[in-house]
C-alpha positions in Angstrom: -23.9 -2.4 24.3 -26.2 -0.3 21.1 -26.6 -0.3 17.8 -23.5 2.3 17.3 -20.9 0.7 19.8 -21.4 -2.3 17.6 -20.7 -0.4 14.2 -18.0 1.1 15.8 -16.1 -2.0 16.6 -17.2 -3.3 13.2 -15.2 -0.7 11.2 -12.1 -0.8 14.0 -12.1 -4.1 12.8 -12.2 -3.5 9.1 -9.6 -0.5 9.8 -7.0 -3.0 11.3 -7.7 -5.7 9.0 -6.7 -3.3 6.3 -4.0 -2.2 8.0 -2.4 -5.5 8.6 -3.3 -6.8 5.2 -1.8 -4.0 3.2 1.6 -4.4 4.9 1.5 -7.9 4.4 0.9 -6.9 0.4 3.8 -5.0 0.4 6.6 -6.5 3.0 9.6 -5.4 4.0 13.1 -7.1 4.0 13.4 -7.1 7.6 11.1 -6.2 10.6 10.8 -5.7 14.3 8.5 -4.7 16.6 9.1 -2.5 19.5 6.4 -1.5 22.1 3.3 -2.1 19.6 4.8 -0.9 16.4 6.3 -2.5 13.3 9.9 -0.9 12.3 10.8 -1.9 8.9 13.7 -1.9 6.9 13.9 -2.2 3.4 16.9 0.4 1.8 15.5 2.9 -0.9 12.8 5.2 -1.7 9.4 3.5 -0.8 8.1 5.0 2.5 5.8 2.0 3.4 9.1 -0.4 3.6 11.4 1.7 5.5 8.9 3.4 8.2 7.4 2.7 11.6 3.8 1.5 11.5 1.1 0.9 14.7 -0.1 -2.4 15.2 -3.2 -3.7 16.5 -3.6 -3.5 20.3 -1.9 -2.2 22.9 1.2 0.3 22.4 3.8 1.6 23.9 4.2 5.2 25.1 5.2 8.3 22.7 8.2 8.3 24.5 9.3 5.1 24.2 7.9 4.0 21.3 9.8 7.1 19.6 12.8 6.4 21.1 12.8 3.0 20.3 12.7 3.6 16.4 15.1 6.2 16.5 17.8 4.0 17.7 16.7 1.3 15.6 16.9 3.5 12.4 19.8 5.0 13.4 21.9 1.7 14.1 21.0 0.9 10.3 22.1 4.1 9.0 18.6 5.4 8.2 16.5 8.6 9.1 13.4 8.1 11.3 10.3 7.8 9.9 7.0 7.2 11.1 3.6 6.6 9.4 0.8 7.3 10.9 -3.0 6.7 10.1 -6.0 8.2 12.0 -6.3 4.9 13.7 -3.6 5.6 15.5 -2.7 8.9 16.1 -1.1 8.8 19.3 2.8 9.6 18.8 1.4 13.2 17.2 2.0 15.5 19.9 5.6 14.2 21.2 6.7 14.4 17.1 5.7 17.8 17.2 7.6 18.5 20.4 10.9 16.5 18.3 10.7 18.8 15.3 9.3 15.8 12.7 7.7 17.2 9.5 4.5 15.6 8.0 4.1 15.1 4.8 2.5 12.7 2.6 -1.5 11.9 2.6 -3.0 8.8 1.1 -6.4 7.7 1.9 -7.4 3.9 2.4 -10.5 2.9 0.0 -12.7 -0.3 0.3 -15.5 -1.7 -1.5 -17.7 -5.3 -1.4 -16.3 -7.4 -4.2 -19.8 -7.3 -5.6 -19.9 -3.5 -6.0 -16.8 -3.2 -7.9 -16.7 -3.3 -11.7 -14.5 -5.8 -12.9 -14.5 -8.8 -15.1 -11.7 -11.0 -16.8 -10.4 -9.6 -19.6 -8.8 -11.7 -22.6 -6.4 -8.6 -23.2 -5.3 -8.4 -19.7 -2.4 -10.8 -18.8 -2.4 -12.2 -15.5 0.7 -14.2 -13.8 1.5 -15.7 -10.7 4.8 -13.7 -11.0 5.8 -11.1 -12.8 7.8 -11.3 -15.6 10.7 -9.0 -17.1 8.1 -7.0 -19.2 6.1 -6.0 -16.3 9.2 -5.0 -14.7 10.1 -3.1 -17.3 7.1 -1.1 -17.3 7.1 -0.9 -13.6 10.7 1.1 -13.8 10.2 2.7 -16.6 10.4 6.8 -16.1 10.5 5.9 -12.6 14.3 7.0 -12.1 14.9 3.6 -10.2 18.5 2.8 -9.4 20.1 -1.0 -9.6 19.7 -1.2 -6.2 15.9 -0.1 -5.9 15.2 -2.4 -8.5 16.9 -5.2 -6.7 14.9 -4.7 -3.7 11.3 -4.4 -5.5 12.0 -7.3 -7.3 13.1 -8.9 -3.6 10.0 -7.8 -2.3 7.6 -9.3 -4.7 9.2 -12.2 -4.6 8.6 -12.5 -0.9 4.7 -11.6 -0.7 2.6 -14.6 0.9 -0.8 -15.7 -0.2 -2.6 -16.0 -3.3 -1.1 -12.9 -5.5 -1.6 -11.8 -9.3 0.0 -9.7 -11.7 -1.4 -8.1 -14.4 -0.5 -6.4 -17.3 -2.0 -4.9 -20.7 -0.2 -4.1 -23.8 0.1 -1.6 -26.5 2.0 -1.3 -29.6 4.0 -4.3 -28.5 4.9 -3.3 -25.0 3.6 -3.5 -21.6 1.7 -0.5 -20.9 -0.1 -1.0 -17.9 0.4 -3.1 -14.8 -1.3 -3.8 -11.6 -1.3 -6.3 -8.9 -2.6 -7.9 -6.5 -2.6 -10.3 -3.2 -5.7 -11.6 -1.0 -5.4 -12.0 2.3 -8.5 -13.2 4.5 -10.4 -12.6 1.9 -9.4 -9.2 1.0 -7.7 -8.5 -1.9 -5.3 -5.7 -1.7 -4.6 -3.6 -5.0 -1.2 -2.5 -5.8 1.8 -1.0 -7.9 -1.0 0.5 -10.6 1.0 1.6 -13.4 0.3 3.5 -17.3 2.9 4.4 -19.5 2.6 7.9 -20.0 2.4 7.3 -23.7 -0.7 5.0 -23.0 -2.4 7.3 -20.5 -6.3 8.9 -20.8 -7.0 5.5 -23.3 -8.8 3.3 -20.5 -6.0 1.1 -20.0 -5.7 1.6 -16.1 -9.6 0.8 -15.9 -8.9 -2.6 -17.8 -6.1 -3.5 -16.0 -7.2 -2.9 -12.7 -10.9 -4.2 -14.2 -8.8 -7.5 -14.8 -7.4 -7.8 -11.4 -10.7 -7.2 -9.6 -12.2 -10.2 -12.3 -9.4 -12.5 -11.1 -9.9 -11.7 -7.3 -13.9 -12.3 -7.9 -13.1 -15.8 -9.1 -10.9 -16.7 -6.7 -12.8 -16.0 -3.9 -12.1 -12.4 -2.5 -14.7 -11.1 -0.4 -13.7 -7.3 -1.2 -11.0 -5.1 -1.9 -8.8 -2.4 -0.9 -6.5 -0.2 -2.3 -4.3 2.9 -1.2 -4.3 6.4 -3.1 -2.6 9.4 -2.6 -4.8 12.3 -1.4 -3.9 14.9 -4.5 -3.6 12.3 -7.1 -7.0 13.4 -9.0 -6.8 10.6 -11.9 -6.2 7.7 -9.7 -8.6 8.7 -7.1 -11.3 9.2 -10.5 -10.4 5.4 -11.3 -11.0 3.7 -8.4 -14.4 5.2 -8.3 -15.4 4.3 -11.5 -14.4 0.8 -10.9 -16.5 1.3 -7.2 -14.4 2.1 -4.7 -16.0 4.7 -2.8 -15.8 4.0 0.3 -13.0 6.1 2.9 -11.8 4.5 5.7 -9.1 6.2 7.2 -6.4 8.2 5.8 -2.6 8.2 6.9 0.2 10.4 6.6 4.3 10.2 7.4 6.3 12.2 9.5 9.8 12.7 9.4 12.3 15.6 11.1 14.5 17.0 8.6 18.2 17.0 9.8 20.5 20.1 8.6 23.4 19.0 6.2 
């Protein structure tokens, strides 16, 4: 085996490890496995929790996988949605043939914990559970209906592993939030939000930096996150914190059904 082969194997292992921990950091209400794919269902608008996701290892033929997913989601009154990472592109041609459109685009970023800029900050509140102020900040201005609020609350309550919900205040309200989960030594950064009235004040950097500081003290060896490709402010924030290594990308495939 050559040095290049060993490096490819390490990268592949890291990619799939990131897939697994990111799924665990945002659990779905219901999941079932079919032909090496994880079919997730929660209701609401969050795509990750309502889509078919590939698993590491052997997976079924594209035709069999898509048939199984279509039947599963139809049985629950949902349109099928496929999350397609670059590391598992085998469904693309069959999805094209069946008329599935492409949407979204997200980057996986990774960094060793020693390369990340973040320390515990007395101005950042860290808790193992989210309080009402944290939830209020999450839902503020997001257009969430009551069902989606219940779904998100239930999701945060079902997260397994060491976790922290962080927030920073301005003018007496929670203005910036995030949460993180540590699995297998890897910090997953999730749900980073800053109130529109308080942006460009360094609050996002302060909050995520506090989360990184918590993870470092908790023994995390590395950090990772997902960021939308065209979200330039978020990408700049994460780059400033040290998330400079792109591992791979993913997008979704959805079939538009005429009314």
